[in-house]
N, C-alpha and C positions, 0 to 999 in steps of 0.2 A: 495268552489270548489278549489282544489289544482292545481296550474299552472303546465303545463306539464314539464317545465324545472326546477322545484323545486328540490333541492338536497335531495335525500333520505338519511337517516341517520341510522346507526346501533344503538341499544340501549346500554346504559352503561352496561358493564358486567365485571365480575371478573374472572381471570384465576389463578389457583393454579399451581405453578411450580412443575412439576414432577421431580423425582430423576434424570432422564436422562439428564435434562437441567441444573442441578446444576453446577455452575462455568461458564456458558455462559454469555456473556455480554448482558445487557438489549437491546441495540440497535440491536444487531444481532438476538436476540430472536424475537423482534417485527417485524423486516424486513421479517421474515419467517411467523410469526403468522398473520401479516396484509399484506398479499401478494398484491402487486400492488400499495401500498401506498408509495409515494416517501419518501426517507430517510429524506429529509429536513423537511417534514411535521411531521414525527415522532419525530424528534429532537425538533421541535417547541412545540409539545404537551407536551414533557417531561419538557422543560424549563418553560412552562407556568404552570406546576403543574397539568395538566389535566391527565397525566399518572402518577400513584403513586405506590409505593411499600409499602405494609402493612400500608396504609393510610398516608404515609409520602412522601414528595417530594424527588426526587432522581436525578440522572444524567445519561446520555446515557451509560456510561462506567461501571455502577454498575454491579458487578458479582452476578448473581442470586444464591439463596440458595434454597434447597429443601423446599417446603412448603410456600415460599414467595407468597403473594397474590398481583397480579398485577391488578390495576384498569385500564380498557380500556374505554375511554370516547366515546361518540357518534362520529363516524368518517364519514364524508361525503363520500358517495360512489362515488361521482364525482371525488374524488381524486384517486380512484383506476384506475390503468391503465392495460388494457389487453395487455399482452406481446405477440407480434406477433412472430411466429416461425422464427428464423433466417434462412438465405439462406443456403442451403446445402454446398455451396462453403466455406462459413465462418466456418461452423462446421468442414469441412474437413481440412481447414487450421489450426484451433486451435488444432485439433486432431494431426496434423503433428508436433506440437510444444511440445507434451508431452515428457518429458525427462525420466520419471520413472513412473511405475504403477505396483501395485499389488492389492490384494483383499481388502486392507485397505485404500489406499490413491493414489493420483495422484500428481506428481510434474510437473508443467507446466513452460515452458519458456514464461512467460507472454509478450505479445507484448506491446510496448509503444503506448500510445494514447487510450487505452481501459481500462475503469474503471473496478474494480473488481466486482462491483455490480451496478445495475441500481439505478436511483434516479430521482430527479425532472427534470434534464436536459438530462439524459441518460436513454433510455428505456431498453437497453440491456447491461448487464455487463458480465464479465467472468462467474460468478456463474450461471446466468440465461441461458447463452449459453450452459454450461456444463450440466445443468439439462435437456436440450433438447437432448444433445449428449448422456446422460446416463439416459434414462427414467426409467430404472430398479433399479436405486440407489436413492430412495426417500430421503435418509438422507444425500445426498451430501452437504457439507458445506465448506466455506472458513475456513482454519485453522488460517490464518493471512491475512494481507493486504499489498498491495503495492500501492503507488500513481499511478494515471492513466498514468502519464508521464514516470514512471519507468518501465523498462523491467526486465526480469529474473525470478529466481526461486520463484514459488508460490505453496503452498501446499493446496490441496483440500482433505478433509477427506471423506471417503465413509461411515464410521460408527460413530455413536455418541460416542461410547466408545473410539475410536481412536482420535476423535476430542478433547475430554476432556483430554486425555493423552498428546497430542501435546500442548494444552494450558498450562498444568501444566509444561511441559518441557520448554516452552517459558518463563513462569513467573519465573522459577527457574534459568534461564540463561543457560540451558543445550543444547541449540540449537546454534551452531556456525554459524553465518551469515556473509558472506563476500560479499562486494560490490566493483564494479569498478566505478570510476568517473574521469572526466576530470575537473580540477579546475584551477582557475586563478593564474598565477604567479608560483613562486617556494617557497616551504616550507622551513623554516630555518633549520629544522632537518629532517633526513631520516624517523624517526618515532616520532609521536607526539600523546599524549593522551589528549583528551579534556574532562574535567569533568565540565559541566555547566548545572544547572537545567533548565528545559524547562516548560513553561506555555502555555497552549493552550486556545484560546478563539475563538469567532466567530464574523465576521463582519456582517453588515446588510444583505449582500447577502448570508450569511450562509457559507462562505468559512472559512476554518481553518486559523487562524493566530497564529503562534508559535513564542515565543520570549524567550530569556534568562531572567530568573527572579528567585530571591530567594524564591518566592512563588511557584515555579514550582516543578516538580518531578525530582529526580536525573536522570542524563543521562550521559553515558560515551561512547565515540567513539575513536577508535584508527585509526590514519591516517598513512599509510606507502607509501612512494614514490616509484613507480615502474619505471617511466621514466620522465625525465625532457625535456621539449621543450623550445623554446625561450621565449614564453609568457604564458606557461601553464604547468601543471603537471598531469601525468596519475597516479592515486592513487588507492591503495588497502585499503579498509576501513572495519574495523571489528566493528560490533555493539555489545556492551555489554549490552545495554538496548534497548528497542524497542519503543521509543516515536515517536509520529507523527512528520514527517519532520525533524527528529533528525539530519541526516547527512547534510541535506541542511542548517539548521540553524547553526549547529556547524561549518561547513565550512565557511559560511558567516561571522560568528563572529570572525573567525581567519583571515579575509580579503582574503580568498581564495574561493570565491563562485564557485558553479558548473556551467559549461558551459550551456548556454541557459536555465537557471532557471529564468522564468518570474516572480516569486514571491519573491525570495530572492537573485537574481543574480545581476550582474554588467552590466549595459546597454552597455558600450563600449566593455567589454570583450565578451558579447553575440554577438555583431555586428561583432567583429573580428572572433569569432568561426564560425559564419554563412558564412563568406567569405571563410572558410576552409571546407564548406559543412555541418556543423552541423545544423540540422533543428529541433532538439528535445532536451530535457533534457538529458545530458550525465550522467545518473546514472543507473547502471545495477546490479541487485542482482546476483552476480557471482556464489555463492555456498551456500548450506545448508548441515550441518553435524550434525546428531543427532542419538539417539538410542531410540527405543520404549521399555521401561522397561518390559512391560507385555509380550512381545514376544522375548525379548533380541535380537532385530533386529537392526543392525546398517545400517543407510542409509546415503550415501553421494552423492549429485547430483551437477553437474557443468553445468551451462548454458553458451553456447558460445555467444559471442557478435554478434549482428545482423550486416550484411554487411555494413549498413549505418554508424555504429560507427567505424568499422574496417577501412572504407574508410577515415574517419576523422583523425584517428591516422596515416594512411599512408601519408595523405596530410601534417600533422604537421611534420612527419619525413622527408619528402621531403624538406620542408621549412628549417628544421634544417640543412640538407646537403647543401642547397644552401647558407645559412648563413655562414657555415664553409668554403665553397669554396671561397665566396666573401672575407671573413676575410683573408684567405691565400693569395689571389691575392693582397690585400692591403698591406700585410706584404712584398711581393716581390717588 
């Protein structure tokens, strides 16, 4: 007799990758194929070798090829989560943050504090919410990612063909990505290019840990100073590659970590920025500039800073003015 609370399992089965999914990352494919199973559990199955490609072990970021055979192991149905429909007010708010939309894609001003997709600790992410918002677009997918703490331009593709095209443009470096950030101290030069390879690994709690390592992948970031404050710098940052946590780690390695970065930041600087009203990571995907070759369509989108970040800059500017006034008084 089987206990009522015993976990039901799916049988081992194999999935052959269709042409339309060629080029997609394995983790992204599985997140859709195994709907409701947390990302952390999928990653664990891949690392343990229970999910395989063409009978061989692989990694979550493997790009699928047409005809690849994916082994899907028995997956406890207990891991599946039924996604509850989000509140209408949330959907309306997210809809109000759309910066650009056409029949092929959406560019959203992603809010800080919301993950791009659900996982073991988050039931609802941006993509799940938008699938409720766009029930007639079954192929809606994230074209890229932003950290949950990061705000700004995020592309969602409505068609598989467009998704593949954007992925190709990203891999070839044809998408110009500009970020704004508030960093510790003042940089020695107005413009600095950082070329440091980055290696990603996982801690026991499955959080990404990225560090500079000769074993890592090439990564290039260009930092430009927009405004100097007494103890911080407002920076424009151009990504030439798109590695996980690239800006955050490169900034930290130059001894200019980003304000309120709880993972790679400086505790004292974070405390100081909180005194100026900063309650979140000050990293914002400011703009995207790219062309869809198949349509010869040029798209450039700019995401305004949220008011909370504007208020921090105003507070720092006011502090700068007070410092200058005090300096002038001392001189007199």
